[in-house]
C-alpha positions in Angstrom: 3.4 12.2 7.8 7.0 11.2 8.6 9.2 10.4 5.6 11.9 7.9 5.3 15.4 9.5 5.6 18.9 8.2 5.9 20.6 8.6 9.3 22.7 11.5 8.0 19.6 13.5 7.2 19.7 13.1 3.4 16.7 11.8 1.6 17.2 8.1 1.0 15.9 6.1 -2.0 13.2 4.9 0.4 11.7 8.4 0.4 11.6 8.4 -3.4 10.0 5.0 -3.3 7.5 6.2 -0.7 6.5 9.3 -2.8 6.1 7.0 -5.9 3.7 4.7 -3.9 1.8 7.7 -2.5 1.3 9.2 -6.0 0.1 5.8 -7.2 -2.4 5.4 -4.3 -3.6 9.0 -4.8 -4.4 8.2 -8.5 -6.1 4.9 -7.7 -8.2 6.5 -5.0 -9.2 9.5 -7.2 -10.3 7.2 -10.0 -12.2 5.0 -7.7 -14.0 7.9 -6.0 -14.9 9.6 -9.3 -16.4 6.4 -10.5 -18.3 5.8 -7.3 -19.6 9.3 -7.0 -20.9 9.1 -10.6 -22.6 5.8 -10.0 -24.2 7.1 -6.8 -25.6 10.2 -8.6 -27.1 8.0 -11.3 -28.5 5.6 -8.8 -30.1 8.4 -6.7 -31.7 9.9 -9.8 -33.0 6.5 -10.8 -34.5 5.9 -7.4 -36.2 9.3 -7.4 -37.6 8.7 -10.9 -38.9 5.2 -9.9 -40.5 6.6 -6.7 -42.1 9.4 -8.7 -43.4 6.9 -11.2 -44.8 4.8 -8.4 -46.6 7.8 -6.9 -48.1 8.8 -10.3 -49.1 5.2 -11.1 -51.1 5.0 -7.8 -52.8 8.4 -8.6 -51.0 10.3 -5.9 -49.5 13.7 -6.2 -45.7 13.6 -5.6 -44.4 15.5 -2.6 -42.6 18.8 -3.2 -39.4 20.1 -1.7 -35.8 19.6 -2.3 -35.9 15.8 -2.8 -35.7 16.0 -6.6 -39.4 15.6 -7.3 -40.0 19.2 -8.2 -37.6 19.1 -11.1 -38.7 15.8 -12.6 -42.4 15.9 -11.8 -42.9 18.1 -14.9 -41.5 15.3 -17.1 -44.0 13.5 -19.3 -44.6 9.8 -18.5 -42.9 8.8 -21.7 -39.9 11.0 -21.0 -39.7 9.6 -17.4 -39.8 6.0 -18.6 -37.1 6.8 -21.2 -34.9 8.4 -18.6 -35.4 5.4 -16.2 -34.4 3.1 -19.1 -31.4 5.3 -19.9 -30.2 5.4 -16.3 -30.6 1.6 -15.8 -28.5 1.2 -19.0 -25.9 3.6 -17.8 -25.6 1.9 -14.5 -25.2 -1.5 -16.2 -22.6 -0.1 -18.5 -20.8 1.5 -15.5 -20.8 -1.8 -13.7 -19.4 -3.6 -16.7 -16.8 -0.9 -17.2 -15.6 -1.1 -13.6 -15.2 -4.9 -13.9 -13.2 -4.3 -17.2 -11.1 -1.6 -15.6 -10.3 -3.9 -12.6 -9.2 -6.6 -15.0 -7.1 -4.2 -17.0 -5.4 -2.9 -13.8 -4.6 -6.4 -12.8 -3.1 -7.2 -16.2 -1.1 -3.9 -16.1 0.2 -4.9 -12.7 1.2 -8.3 -14.0 3.0 -6.7 -17.0 4.8 -4.3 -14.6 5.8 -7.2 -12.4 7.2 -9.1 -15.4 9.1 -6.0 -16.6 10.5 -4.9 -13.3 10.7 -8.2 -11.6 8.4 -7.0 -8.8 5.1 -5.4 -8.3 4.3 -2.1 -6.6 3.5 -3.7 -3.2 6.9 -5.6 -3.3 8.5 -2.2 -3.2 7.6 -1.9 0.5 10.9 -2.9 2.0 10.3 -2.5 5.7 7.6 -2.4 8.2 8.2 1.3 8.6 7.5 1.7 4.8 4.3 -0.3 5.2 3.2 1.7 8.3 3.9 5.0 6.6 2.0 4.1 3.5 -0.9 2.7 5.5 -1.1 5.9 7.5 -1.0 7.9 4.2 -3.8 5.9 2.6 -6.1 6.2 5.6 -5.4 10.0 5.6 -6.0 10.2 1.8 -9.2 8.2 2.1 -10.5 10.4 4.9 -9.7 13.5 2.9 -11.4 12.1 -0.1 -14.5 11.1 1.9 -14.9 14.6 3.2 -14.3 16.1 -0.3 -16.7 13.8 -2.2 -19.2 13.1 0.6 -19.4 16.3 2.8 -22.6 14.9 4.5 -20.3 12.5 6.4 -18.2 15.4 7.8 
């Protein structure tokens, strides 16, 4: 990605600002993806357990294969119900935690704005800065998608 440089070839303060914003975006994206990947794994396990429970309650034999049934089909009904309750609780806690984290991030941004007189986004001084950062975030999001979700590759 092109960086911001002064006309004499020396790095400008804009390049330092750009790197600061890139690091911030990298951290935000990493936290978001880790949270989402964890939630997806919990939700998938919950769906498999509920589907298995439905098969068993109807008197059917669950299908075999790599869909997760073979590992959990050996669970007792009580263990399966306890795991379902536990996963539902974890997903609920996760949702509440994400809401709380978003609120805390917003409050931290407000504190930073009060302290420095401007927020992170106000550090974008030119359209070139905004364009470079936008290109960077699209690239980082694509890289993260392929890393965390290889099935989309």
